[in-house]
N, C-alpha and C positions, 0 to 999 in steps of 0.2 A: 504494500500500500504506500502510495506516494503522498507525503504530507509537506505542503509548502507553507511556511510560517514566517510572519513578520509582525513586529510589535513596536510600540513606542518605547523611547528610551526609559530605562528603569524597570521595564517589565521582565518577567521570566523569559529566558531564551528558549530556543527550539527544543533543547534537551529537557528543560523544565516542563514544557507542554507535553512532550512525549511521556515523561514520568507521570504527569497528572493523568494522561489518558490510560496508561497501564494500571495505575493505582485505582482509578475509578471503574474501569471496565473489567479488571481481573481477567485479562485475555492475553493469549500468546498468538501472534500472527505468524503463520508459516506459509511457505510456497515461494514461487518465483516472483520477482519484481514485475509489476504490471501497472503502467500509468493510467489505465482505464479506471482503476479504483483508487480513490484518494480523497484528501481534504485540502482545502485552501483556507488558511486561518490568517485573519488580519485583526490587529488590536490597535486602536488609535485613541489618543487623548482628545476629549471635547470639553473645553473649559476645565472644571474641577473633576470631571467624571471620565470614564473610559467606556468605549463602545467596541464590542467584538463582532466580527463578521465571519461566518462559517459557511463555506460552499462544499457540499458533499457530492462526490462523483461515485456512483454505484455501478459503473460499467455500462450503463445505458446512455442514450443521447441526452437524457434529462439531467439537470442539476438542481439540487435542493439548497436553498439558502436560509440560514437562521442568523438571528442577532441576539446578543447578550449585552446588557448594560450593567454597570456597577460603579461603586464609589472608588474601588481600588483595582489596579491592573491584575493583581494576583487573583482576586475574586472573579474577574471576567475570564481569565485563562482557565480557572478551575471549572467555571460554568460551561465554557466551550468544550472542555474535555468530556464533561457529563453529557452534553447534547450530542457530541460525536459518537459516544457509546450507544446512545439510543438510536442514532441514525443508521447504524449498521446492525441493529437487531439484538444487541447485547442487553443484559439486565444489569445496569450499572449500580454502584453503591454511592451514596452521598458522603461516605466517610473514606478517607484515604487509607490504603493498606500499604504501609511503607515496607512491609516484608516482601512485597513483590519486587523482583529485580527490575531496574530501569530498562526501557526498550533499547534494542540495538539501533545505533545510528550508523547507517551504511552509506558511504559515498556512492554517487550514481554509477561509478565505474567499478565498484567492488562486488565480489561474489557474495551471495547471501549465505550466512552460516547455517549449518544444519542444527535443528533443535536437539537438545540432550535427550537421550532415550530414557534415562532414569529420573527425569524431572518432569513428569506429566503435569501440564498446567490445568487450571480449573476448567477452562474451555479450550478446545483446539478447533480453530476456525479455518476452513480452507480458503484463506485470503492471502494475498501477496505479503512478502516481508515488509515490515514497517520501515520506511525510509523517510527520515525527518530532515528537511533541508531548511536552514535558516536563511530566509530571503530578505532579512532586514536591510541589508546593504544594497540589494539589487532591485527590490520591488519598488514601483513608483509610489510617491507619496499619496496619501489619501486626498481626494479632491476637496478643495476648499471653495467657499463662496467667493466669486470674483468681485461682487458688489455688496456693500452693506449700507444700511441706513440707520442713523442714530438721531435721537432728539433729547433735549434736556433744558434745564434752566440753571442759572447761577445767581449767587449772592455776590455782588461785585462792588469794589471800591475804586473810584476814579480820582486822580489827583489834579487833572489839568482843565477842568471846566468850571471851577469856581475857586474862591480863596480857601475854602475848606474841602476836606475829603467828601466826595459825593457818593451816595449809595445808589445802586442800580440793580435791576433784576432782569437781565436779558433772557430771551428764549432763543434757541438755535436749532437748526436742522443740519445734519452733516451726512455727506455721502463719501464712502471710502472705497477705493479700488485696490484689491490685493493682487500681487503678481505671482501668487502661488506659494510664497514662503512667508516670512515674518515681515517683509517690507511692503509698502504700498504708498498710495497718495490719498489725500483727502481734500474735500471742498466743503466749506461751511458757510451758512447764512445766519446772521444774528440780527435781532430786532430789539431795540431798547428805548426807554425814555427815562432820563435822569433829571432830577431837580434838586437844587440846593438854595437855601435862603440865608443871606447875610445882610449886607447893606442893600442888596438887590436879590431878586429871585432869578437864578440862572437855570434854564431848561435846555437840554439837548435831546432832540428826537432824531434818532439815527438808525441806520442799517449798516452792517459790516459784512465784508466778504473775506474769508480766510482761505488762502491756498496753501496746502500743507504738502510740500514735496517729499517730506519724510514722515511716514506713519509706520511706526514699529510696534508689533504686537507679539508678546510672549505671555501666555497665561500666568498670572491673572492681571497683567498690566498692559496698557497701550500708551505710547508716547507719540505725540504729534508736534512737529516743529513747523511753524507756519509763518506766512507773511500776511498782515491784515491791512485792509483799506477801509476806513470809516468815512461815511458821507452822511450829512444830515443838515438840520437847521438848528442854530444856536440862538436862543433869545434871552433877553434880560429885561426885567421890569424893576424900576426903582422902588425901594421900600423906605417909608418915613421921610420922603422928600417931596417937595412941591415945586414945579409940577412933576408928577410921576409918569415918566415916559417909558415906552416899550420900544425895544430895538431887536430886530431879527437879522441874523447874518448866516451865510453858508458856513458849514463846518466840514473840513477835510483833514484827515490825519492818516498817517501810515506808521507801521512799526512791526517788529518781530513778536511772535507769540509762542509760548511753550505750554502744552497741556499734558498732564499725566492723569490717566484714568485708571482706577483700581476697581476691578470687578469683585464684588462681595457676595452677591446673591443672584445667581443665574445671569440674566441679561442686564441687571441693574448695576450701575457703576457710580462711583464717586469721582468727581473731577476737581483737580487742582490746577489753577492757571495763573501764570504771570505774563505780563506783556509790557512792552515799551511803546509809548505813543508820541509821535512827532507831529504836532499841528502844522499844517501847511498854510492855514489862514489864522493870523494872530491879531485879531481886532482888539482895540483898547476901548473899554467901557468906562464912562465917567459920568459924574453928576456935575451940574453947573455950579460954579462957573468953570472949574477945570480940576475937579478932584477925581483922580483915577480910582475906580472901584476894582477893576480886574483886567488883566491882560494875560492871555494864554501863555504858559511857559514855553520855552524852546523844546523841552523834553518832559513828558509826563510818564506815569506808570499806572497800571491797573493790576489788581489782584482779585482772584475769585475762587470761591468754593461752591461747587454745585453737584447736582445729581442728574443722571441721564439713563437712557435705556437703549439697548439694541432692538430695533423694530424688526429688521430682517437682515 
């Protein structure tokens, strides 16, 4: 019997799966090697969990597929061994029998050893000799989603739109493109309205576009390095002065952004963000006769803590 096995890093290797299969099924495979009978076993990590895929080839044109999910890789591998025993008509046990010898691991070009005459197994099944091949280094990686969509909201502090720190609660939608590994790119749209009152009430109604040429994901974190462009309307209304005038001006700023997402519960993540903001329009706001109230700084910063979710 031909067994092709690959698993995520840190999982039991091919010999470990073969040992689980022998211990669960309590069976000794004898006969000549025949690729028409066999198993294809794949174990992959999905977030904090593991998913096992089993394809059974029973010598006919049809193939049977089974899946096993679990919190640990060892748990999934053990379950796959149990399902494999059922698939070939054995009566498996849910308890390991470590007294059973481990299965022979025979290279593809080696002769199959003859079974010992004085060590009759519990079952003798006229199936080919078990050949376990570790395909971890040769099997293609499990397919990943090419596109993902995220949404969330932040609690944000902004330093450059009023004399004091300004609180904002933007919402955002993000689309990410994976290149089949841990790296990808992302594009994000943010909408916000910020207001702060001192000697005047300053309000920024804006939208932002983030282009993230670096989007790195390794469970349970994702790191995005982005460039942000903010555009909107910046208005000011005098407070405690007469006459109280209103002025509205365009707002444009650019700057780098770094986001760190930490997945804690399934698709839900916590986001930490820091950004630099360089206003391209730096108007001076004053009250008559010529008392300056606020001028946008050359460089500002923002910091945010938020929550979001992977939609698909």
